[in-house]
C-alpha positions as CSV (number, residue, x, y, z in Angstrom):
1,M,-28.2,-67.7,81.1
2,R,-24.8,-66.1,80.9
3,H,-24.3,-63.2,78.5
4,R,-21.3,-63.0,76.3
5,T,-18.6,-60.5,77.1
6,D,-17.7,-58.0,74.5
7,Y,-14.5,-60.0,73.7
8,E,-16.5,-63.2,73.3
9,D,-19.0,-61.5,71.0
10,A,-16.2,-60.1,68.9
11,I,-14.7,-63.6,68.6
12,Y,-17.9,-65.5,67.9
13,T,-19.7,-62.9,65.7
14,L,-17.2,-60.5,64.2
15,M,-14.3,-62.8,63.4
16,P,-16.4,-65.2,61.2
17,Y,-17.8,-62.2,59.4
18,F,-14.3,-60.7,59.0
19,R,-12.8,-64.0,57.8
20,A,-15.6,-64.7,55.3
21,R,-15.5,-61.2,53.9
22,A,-11.7,-61.0,53.7
23,S,-11.6,-64.5,52.1
24,A,-14.1,-63.4,49.4
25,I,-12.2,-60.2,48.7
26,M,-8.8,-61.9,48.6
27,S,-10.0,-64.6,46.3
28,S,-12.1,-62.6,43.9
29,E,-10.3,-59.3,43.7
30,Y,-6.7,-60.2,44.6
31,G,-6.6,-63.7,43.1
32,I,-5.0,-65.2,46.2
33,T,-5.3,-69.0,46.6
34,Q,-7.1,-70.6,49.4
35,S,-3.9,-71.7,51.0
36,G,-2.5,-68.1,50.7
37,I,-5.7,-66.7,52.3
38,A,-5.5,-69.3,55.1
39,S,-1.9,-68.3,55.8
40,M,-2.7,-64.6,55.9
41,L,-5.8,-65.1,58.2
42,G,-4.2,-67.8,60.4
43,I,-6.8,-70.4,59.7
44,T,-6.9,-73.6,57.7
45,Q,-7.5,-74.0,54.0
46,A,-10.6,-76.0,54.8
47,A,-12.0,-73.1,56.8
48,V,-11.3,-70.7,53.9
49,S,-13.1,-73.2,51.6
50,K,-16.1,-73.2,53.9
51,Y,-16.2,-69.4,54.1
52,L,-15.9,-69.1,50.3
53,S,-18.7,-71.6,49.7
54,G,-21.0,-69.8,52.1
55,R,-21.2,-72.7,54.6
56,G,-19.3,-70.8,57.3
57,S,-21.0,-68.7,60.0
58,A,-20.4,-65.3,58.5
59,G,-22.2,-62.9,60.9
60,K,-25.2,-62.6,58.5
61,G,-27.0,-59.3,59.2
62,L,-24.0,-57.6,60.7
63,N,-24.1,-53.9,59.8
64,I,-20.7,-52.4,60.4
65,K,-20.1,-48.9,59.0
66,D,-17.1,-48.9,56.7
67,A,-16.3,-52.6,57.4
68,D,-14.9,-53.1,53.9
69,K,-12.6,-50.1,54.3
70,Y,-10.9,-51.8,57.3
71,I,-10.9,-55.2,55.6
72,Y,-9.1,-53.8,52.5
73,R,-6.6,-52.0,54.8
74,F,-6.0,-55.3,56.6
75,I,-5.5,-57.2,53.3
76,D,-3.2,-54.5,51.8
77,S,-1.1,-54.5,55.0
78,K,-0.8,-58.3,55.1
79,I,0.3,-58.3,51.4
80,S,2.9,-55.6,52.0
81,G,4.2,-57.5,55.1
82,D,3.1,-54.9,57.7
83,D,1.6,-57.1,60.3
84,K,1.2,-54.3,62.8
85,A,-0.8,-52.2,60.4
86,A,-2.9,-55.3,59.6
87,Q,-3.6,-55.8,63.3
88,K,-4.5,-52.2,63.7
89,S,-7.0,-52.4,60.9
90,L,-8.6,-55.4,62.5
91,C,-8.7,-53.6,65.9
92,T,-10.3,-50.6,64.3
93,L,-13.0,-52.9,62.7
94,C,-13.7,-54.4,66.1
95,Q,-14.0,-51.0,67.7
96,A,-16.4,-49.9,65.0
97,Y,-18.5,-53.1,65.6
98,K,-18.5,-53.2,69.4
99,K,-17.6,-49.7,70.6
100,F,-16.1,-51.0,73.8
101,A,-12.9,-50.1,75.5
102,C,-10.3,-52.8,74.7
103,N,-6.9,-53.1,76.3
104,L,-5.7,-55.2,73.3
105,V,-6.0,-52.3,70.8
106,V,-2.9,-51.9,68.7
107,R,-1.8,-48.2,68.6
């Protein structure tokens, strides 16, 4: 059986967790519509609906120190139009989760 690479693990485990958590925060605390959330996260409105209803794979059991701090930074950066800062927040979250050397990290 082939093991996932760090990149694959981040995509299949961390990203659903991030999207679900970010969707919940954007909806409940910022009052952003599902279509607005979808636009900010680069996913469909149907995917946002799935995450908000709890039907999406959301990385249950993930324990990432300070995850919400990075997610709030991402949201605030997206709202202010600073896509580079948003990407950096997501990269920092990924680094906190996997602790692997990534050539894609935004600096």
